[in-house]
C-alpha positions in Angstrom: -22.6 0.8 -8.8 -19.1 1.6 -7.7 -18.7 -1.9 -6.2 -19.8 -3.5 -9.6 -17.3 -1.3 -11.5 -14.6 -2.4 -8.9 -15.5 -6.0 -9.6 -15.5 -5.5 -13.3 -12.1 -4.0 -13.2 -10.8 -6.7 -11.0 -12.1 -9.4 -13.4 -10.5 -7.6 -16.4 -7.2 -7.3 -14.6 -7.3 -11.1 -13.5 -8.0 -12.1 -17.0 -5.4 -9.9 -18.5 -2.6 -11.1 -16.3 -2.6 -14.3 -18.3 -1.9 -12.5 -21.6 1.8 -12.5 -20.5 2.2 -16.2 -21.3 1.0 -15.8 -25.1 3.1 -12.6 -25.4 6.1 -14.4 -24.3 5.4 -17.5 -26.4 4.6 -15.5 -29.6 7.7 -13.3 -29.3 10.0 -16.3 -28.4 8.7 -18.3 -31.4 9.9 -15.6 -33.9 13.5 -16.9 -33.8 12.8 -20.6 -34.6 10.0 -19.7 -37.0 12.4 -17.5 -39.0 15.6 -19.4 -38.7 14.4 -22.9 -38.7 11.2 -23.0 -40.6 11.8 -19.8 -42.5 8.4 -18.5 -42.4 5.6 -17.2 -40.0 8.0 -15.1 -37.8 6.2 -11.9 -38.9 2.9 -13.3 -38.0 4.1 -14.3 -34.6 5.5 -10.7 -34.1 2.1 -9.3 -35.1 0.3 -11.5 -32.7 2.7 -10.7 -29.9 2.3 -6.9 -30.6 -1.5 -6.8 -30.2 -1.6 -9.2 -27.3 1.1 -7.0 -25.7 -0.8 -4.0 -26.2 -3.8 -5.4 -24.5 -1.5 -6.6 -21.6 0.0 -3.3 -21.0 -3.3 -1.5 -21.2 -4.4 -3.7 -18.2 -1.0 -3.7 -16.5 -1.0 -0.1 -15.8 -4.1 -0.1 -13.9 -3.1 -3.3 -12.0 0.1 -1.5 -11.1 -1.8 1.5 -9.9 -4.2 -0.7 -7.8 -1.3 -2.6 -6.2 0.5 0.7 -5.6 3.5 -0.6 -7.3 3.9 2.0 -10.1 6.5 4.6 -10.0 5.7 7.5 -7.7 7.3 10.8 -7.0 6.9 10.5 -3.2 10.3 11.5 -1.9 8.8 14.3 0.3 5.1 13.0 0.4 6.0 9.8 2.2 6.6 11.9 5.2 3.3 13.6 5.1 0.4 12.5 7.2 -1.7 9.8 5.6 -4.7 12.1 5.2 -2.6 14.6 3.3 -1.2 11.9 1.0 -4.8 10.7 0.4 -6.0 14.2 -0.5 -3.0 14.7 -2.7 -3.8 11.4 -4.5 -7.4 12.5 -5.0 -6.3 15.9 -6.3 -4.0 14.1 -8.8 -6.9 11.9 -9.9 -9.3 14.9 -10.4 -6.7 17.2 -12.0 -4.5 14.6 -13.8 -5.8 11.1 -14.4 -9.5 11.9 -15.1 -8.9 14.6 -17.6 -6.2 12.7 -19.3 -8.3 9.6 -19.7 -11.3 11.8 -21.0 -8.8 13.6 -23.4 -7.4 10.3 -24.8 -10.9 8.9 -25.3 -12.3 12.0 -27.0 -9.2 12.7 -29.2 -8.6 9.3 -30.4 -12.3 8.4 -31.1 -12.0 8.9 -35.0 -8.7 7.0 -35.2 -9.9 4.1 -33.1 -13.4 3.8 -34.7 -12.1 4.0 -38.2 -9.5 1.5 -37.5 -12.0 -1.0 -36.0 -14.6 -0.4 -38.7 -11.9 -1.1 -41.4 -10.5 -4.0 -39.4 -7.1 -2.3 -40.0 -4.2 -4.6 -40.8 -0.5 -4.4 -39.9 0.9 -2.0 -42.5 3.9 -3.9 -43.4 2.6 -7.5 -43.4 -1.2 -6.9 -44.0 -1.9 -9.4 -41.2 -5.2 -8.7 -39.5 -5.3 -7.4 -35.9 -3.7 -3.9 -36.0 -6.9 -2.2 -34.9 -6.7 -4.3 -31.7 -3.6 -2.1 -30.7 -5.7 1.0 -31.2 -8.6 -0.5 -29.1 -6.0 -1.3 -26.4 -5.7 2.7 -26.2 -9.2 2.8 -25.3 -8.9 0.1 -22.9 -6.1 1.9 -21.1 -8.0 5.1 -21.0 -11.2 3.4 -19.7 -9.5 1.5 -17.0 -7.7 4.7 -15.8 -11.0 6.5 -15.9 -12.9 3.8 -14.1 -10.2 3.3 -11.5 -10.1 7.0 -10.8 -13.8 7.1 -10.2 -13.5 4.0 -7.9 -10.6 5.7 -5.9 -12.6 8.9 -5.6 -15.7 7.0 -4.2 -13.8 5.4 -1.5 -13.9 7.0 1.9 -10.8 9.1 2.7 -9.7 7.0 5.6 -10.6 3.7 4.0 -8.0 0.9 4.5 -6.9 -0.9 1.5 -7.0 -4.7 1.4 
């Protein structure tokens, strides 16, 4: 089961990394659309916002997996590896998992109502605003699943 979750997360992250290209394209096109064509720049901005939200939701878990996110390890880098592993697991149990569950639980009405109404961007009335709220759930779910995966790994396991 854990192996299947690990593959699922890897597939989501491998797919989501390609969202960077349409984000950059949509946000870059705002200028010529506004200044040259005189239209559609707000639509490009709205599309860029919801794609960016999905990208960032996945990127946080990708950074965690790659061990490239910010970490407060000034002292702990000198600890024995088993201590660091146990501290990491303690952080998952006391920090990440409760946070992810809290976010999923407390945002359920906001996200569900937004999706059911297919909420639009408030200033342009363009469709897709609900996707930004769905990205919140994607972020929390990926953090939750990644935490479970990390806890299921043996303590002395080597990472590939």
